[in-house]
C-alpha positions in Angstrom: 89.5 8.8 -30.4 90.4 7.8 -33.9 90.4 4.1 -34.7 92.3 2.9 -37.7 90.3 0.7 -40.1 91.1 -2.9 -39.4 89.2 -5.0 -41.9 91.1 -6.5 -44.9 89.2 -4.4 -47.4 89.8 -1.1 -45.5 86.3 -0.6 -44.2 86.0 1.1 -40.8 85.8 -1.5 -38.1 87.7 -2.1 -34.9 88.5 -5.1 -32.7 87.1 -5.2 -29.2 89.0 -6.7 -26.2 87.3 -7.2 -22.9 90.0 -7.7 -20.3 88.8 -8.9 -16.9 85.9 -6.4 -16.9 83.4 -6.2 -14.0 80.5 -4.1 -12.8 79.8 -3.9 -9.0 77.0 -1.6 -7.9 77.1 0.4 -4.6 74.8 -2.1 -2.9 77.3 -4.9 -3.5 75.5 -6.5 -6.5 77.9 -7.9 -9.0 76.3 -7.8 -12.4 79.5 -8.8 -14.2 82.8 -10.1 -12.8 86.1 -10.8 -14.5 84.8 -11.2 -18.1 87.5 -11.5 -20.8 86.9 -12.1 -24.5 88.2 -10.8 -27.9 86.1 -9.8 -30.9 87.9 -9.5 -34.3 87.3 -6.4 -36.5 84.4 -7.1 -38.8 83.1 -10.0 -36.7 79.5 -10.4 -35.5 79.4 -11.7 -32.0 76.2 -12.6 -30.1 75.9 -12.4 -26.3 73.2 -14.8 -25.0 72.2 -16.2 -21.7 69.3 -16.2 -19.2 67.7 -13.0 -17.9 70.0 -11.2 -15.4 73.2 -12.8 -16.6 74.7 -9.3 -17.4 74.7 -9.4 -21.2 73.1 -6.0 -21.7 75.4 -4.6 -19.0 78.4 -5.8 -20.9 77.0 -4.2 -24.1 76.5 -0.8 -22.3 80.0 -0.9 -20.8 81.5 -0.9 -24.3 80.1 2.5 -25.0 80.2 3.6 -21.3 76.5 4.0 -20.8 77.5 1.9 -17.8 80.9 2.5 -16.3 82.9 -0.7 -15.6 84.3 -0.9 -12.1 87.1 -3.4 -13.0 89.2 -4.3 -16.0 89.8 -2.7 -19.4 87.8 -2.4 -22.6 90.1 -1.8 -25.6 88.5 -0.6 -28.9 91.1 -1.0 -31.7 94.1 0.2 -29.7 92.3 2.7 -27.4 91.3 2.0 -23.8 87.7 3.3 -23.8 87.9 4.3 -20.1 90.5 6.9 -21.1 88.4 8.4 -23.9 85.9 11.2 -23.6 82.5 9.3 -23.5 80.8 11.6 -26.0 83.6 11.2 -28.6 83.5 7.5 -27.9 79.8 7.1 -28.6 80.0 9.1 -31.8 82.2 6.2 -33.2 79.8 3.5 -31.9 76.4 2.8 -33.4 73.7 1.7 -30.9 70.4 0.0 -31.7 67.9 -0.9 -29.0 64.8 -3.1 -28.8 62.2 -0.3 -29.2 64.4 1.7 -31.7 64.4 5.0 -29.8 63.6 7.2 -32.8 62.8 10.9 -32.0 59.0 11.0 -32.6 58.8 14.6 -33.7 61.5 14.3 -36.3 61.2 12.9 -39.8 63.0 9.7 -40.8 65.6 11.7 -42.6 66.3 13.9 -39.6 66.5 10.9 -37.3 69.1 9.2 -39.6 71.1 12.5 -39.8 71.3 12.9 -36.0 75.0 12.0 -35.5 76.3 13.6 -38.7 74.5 16.8 -37.6 76.2 16.6 -34.2 79.5 16.1 -35.9 79.0 19.2 -38.0 78.8 17.6 -41.4 77.8 19.9 -44.2 74.1 19.6 -45.1 74.7 18.2 -48.6 77.0 15.5 -47.2 74.5 14.5 -44.5 71.7 14.4 -47.0 73.6 12.1 -49.4 74.5 9.8 -46.5 70.9 9.7 -45.3 69.7 8.7 -48.8 72.5 6.1 -49.2 71.7 4.4 -45.9 67.9 4.4 -46.4 68.5 2.7 -49.7 70.9 0.3 -48.0 68.2 -0.8 -45.5 65.6 -1.1 -48.2 63.7 2.1 -47.8 63.1 4.5 -50.7 64.4 8.0 -49.5 61.8 9.8 -51.6 59.0 7.8 -50.1 60.1 7.5 -46.5 62.5 10.4 -45.8 59.7 12.8 -44.9 57.6 10.4 -42.9 57.5 10.4 -39.1 58.1 7.4 -36.9 54.4 6.9 -36.1 53.7 6.6 -39.9 56.0 3.5 -40.1 55.5 -0.2 -39.4 57.5 -1.8 -36.7 59.9 -3.4 -39.2 60.3 -0.1 -41.0 61.1 1.7 -37.7 63.8 -0.9 -37.0 65.4 -0.4 -40.4 65.5 3.4 -39.7 67.1 2.6 -36.3 69.9 0.6 -38.0 70.4 3.3 -40.7 70.7 5.9 -37.9 73.3 3.8 -36.1 75.4 3.5 -39.2 75.1 7.1 -40.3 78.5 8.3 -39.2 80.2 5.1 -40.3 80.9 3.8 -36.8 83.7 1.3 -36.1 81.4 -0.7 -33.9 77.7 -1.4 -33.8 76.0 -2.4 -30.5 72.6 -4.0 -30.8 70.4 -4.8 -27.7 67.6 -7.3 -28.7 67.0 -5.3 -31.9 64.4 -7.6 -33.5 62.5 -8.8 -30.5 59.7 -6.2 -30.6 58.4 -7.3 -34.1 56.3 -10.4 -35.0 58.1 -13.6 -36.0 57.6 -13.2 -39.8 58.9 -9.6 -39.8 61.7 -10.7 -37.5 62.9 -13.4 -39.9 62.8 -11.0 -42.8 64.8 -8.4 -40.8 67.4 -11.0 -39.9 67.8 -11.9 -43.5 68.2 -8.2 -44.5 70.6 -7.6 -41.7 72.9 -10.4 -42.8 72.8 -9.0 -46.3 73.7 -5.5 -44.9 76.5 -6.9 -42.8 78.0 -8.6 -45.8 78.2 -5.1 -47.4 79.4 -3.0 -44.4 81.4 -5.6 -42.4 81.1 -3.7 -39.1 82.2 -5.1 -35.8 78.9 -6.0 -34.2 78.0 -7.1 -30.7 74.4 -8.2 -30.5 72.4 -9.2 -27.4 69.5 -11.6 -27.7 67.6 -14.2 -25.6 66.7 -16.1 -28.8 69.1 -19.1 -29.4 67.8 -19.5 -33.0 68.6 -15.9 -33.7 72.0 -16.2 -32.2 72.8 -19.3 -34.3 71.5 -17.7 -37.5 73.3 -14.3 -37.1 76.5 -14.9 -35.1 80.0 -15.6 -36.4 80.6 -16.5 -32.7 78.4 -16.8 -29.7 79.3 -16.0 -26.1 77.1 -17.9 -23.6 76.9 -16.1 -20.3 75.6 -17.3 -16.9 74.9 -15.4 -13.7 77.4 -12.7 -13.0 78.5 -12.5 -16.6 80.5 -15.7 -16.3 81.6 -16.8 -19.8 80.5 -20.5 -20.1 81.5 -20.9 -23.8 82.7 -18.7 -26.7 82.6 -20.5 -30.0 81.1 -20.7 -33.5 77.4 -21.7 -33.7 78.3 -25.2 -35.1 80.9 -25.9 -32.4 78.6 -24.6 -29.6 75.7 -26.9 -30.7 78.0 -29.8 -31.5 80.2 -29.7 -28.4 78.7 -27.8 -25.4 81.6 -27.1 -23.1 79.8 -27.2 -19.8 76.6 -28.7 -18.3 75.2 -25.1 -18.2 75.6 -24.7 -22.0 74.3 -28.2 -22.7 71.1 -27.4 -20.8 70.9 -23.9 -22.3 71.0 -25.1 -25.9 68.5 -27.8 -25.2 67.8 -31.3 -26.3 67.0 -30.3 -29.9 70.5 -28.7 -30.4 71.2 -31.3 -33.0 68.4 -30.1 -35.3 69.6 -26.5 -34.7 73.1 -27.6 -35.7 71.8 -28.7 -39.1 70.9 -25.0 -39.9 74.6 -24.1 -39.7 76.0 -27.2 -41.3 76.6 -26.9 -45.1 76.2 -29.9 -47.4 79.6 -31.1 -48.5 80.7 -33.8 -50.9 81.9 -36.0 -48.0 78.3 -36.8 -47.0 77.1 -37.8 -50.5 76.5 -41.2 -51.9 77.6 -42.0 -55.5 75.1 -41.3 -58.3 73.4 -44.5 -59.6 73.4 -45.4 -63.2 69.7 -44.5 -63.4 66.6 -43.9 -61.3 67.2 -40.3 -60.2 64.6 -38.5 -62.4 61.9 -38.6 -59.7 64.0 -37.5 -56.8 63.8 -33.9 -55.4 67.0 -31.9 -55.6 69.0 -29.8 -53.0 72.0 -27.6 -53.7 75.6 -28.6 -52.6 76.6 -26.0 -50.0 73.1 -25.4 -48.8 72.2 -26.1 -45.2 71.6 -29.6 -43.9 68.5 -28.3 -42.2 66.9 -27.3 -45.5 68.0 -30.6 -47.1 66.3 -32.5 -44.2 63.0 -30.5 -44.8 63.1 -31.7 -48.5 64.0 -35.3 -47.5 61.1 -35.5 -45.1 58.7 -35.0 -47.9 60.4 -37.5 -50.2 58.7 -40.9 -50.4 62.1 -42.4 -51.3 64.0 -40.7 -48.4 66.7 -39.6 -50.8 67.5 -36.4 -52.7 69.7 -35.5 -55.7 72.4 -33.0 -54.8 73.3 -30.6 -57.5 76.1 -28.0 -58.1 75.3 -25.3 -60.7 72.4 -27.5 -61.9 74.6 -30.6 -62.4 74.0 -33.7 -60.3 77.0 -34.6 -58.1 75.6 -37.2 -55.7 72.8 -38.5 -53.6 71.8 -37.6 -50.1 69.8 -39.9 -47.7 67.6 -38.9 -44.8 69.7 -41.2 -42.5 72.9 -39.5 -43.6 71.6 -36.0 -42.8 70.5 -37.1 -39.4 74.0 -38.3 -38.5 75.1 -34.7 -39.0 72.8 -33.7 -36.1 74.6 -36.1 -33.7 76.8 -34.4 -31.0 80.5 -34.3 -31.6 81.4 -34.0 -27.9 
């Protein structure tokens, strides 16, 4: 299988279309039934839902670790069920919760696994390993010869991502990749992952049970209920602002308005005019920053207002009350 690069800048990525896919086991259990959705090339889509809703099953059907029993999965222009599964998986990166590094191989050897299987020349593979370790924030000279047990949990997760990207896959599948590390490390890994995605622009399907993680990382979020039923497929802001079904409304919770602030940027439309004077003592927040961060600043302001700046220049005032209106549901 050879997938033509499909991002605007020519980087290797492929769209994914799930067309009525299903998975029924021999005992009659239906893990997923009649699921359809489309993922654009270079898009990061998060699958989320309660335990047992089939989200990990969907992920594993994309690379055929689990064979679908109904429907089609199209990667780029190729039906994956008609492609040799070994060749398919060599074009798909896969990152799992506990990383799955080979314990008796060095970091460099782990990252070079797929290039080695593809028969890359040694020099090319070594250059790729060094490039990717640097990309995920690990010095090749310092970490390349270490073994997995000599790394922290966060470092092992970075190596897992580097290994998944080693052969420049068109798709990256991630199954709860950050759930095994502590919250502080998890937040840092999420920030680094967003930076990395801005550089590589892969098509990514990520499974999580953490709504905050889904909102933070996803371009779009697919909320699944039992049997892999698609309840809603939308942007984080739209999902939180306008839950499509009672299931989604309950799933995102009563505090969805506050979560929505994290994905709502400050725009000029929410600002009040600058007064003639009296702004010197006000805290400042940047135009374009998140409404959530602005609210955090406003909650510590005795005046309940903040100065909004663009490139260091004041452009308006923001009140605590105005920010809270942004958290109100839109539907």
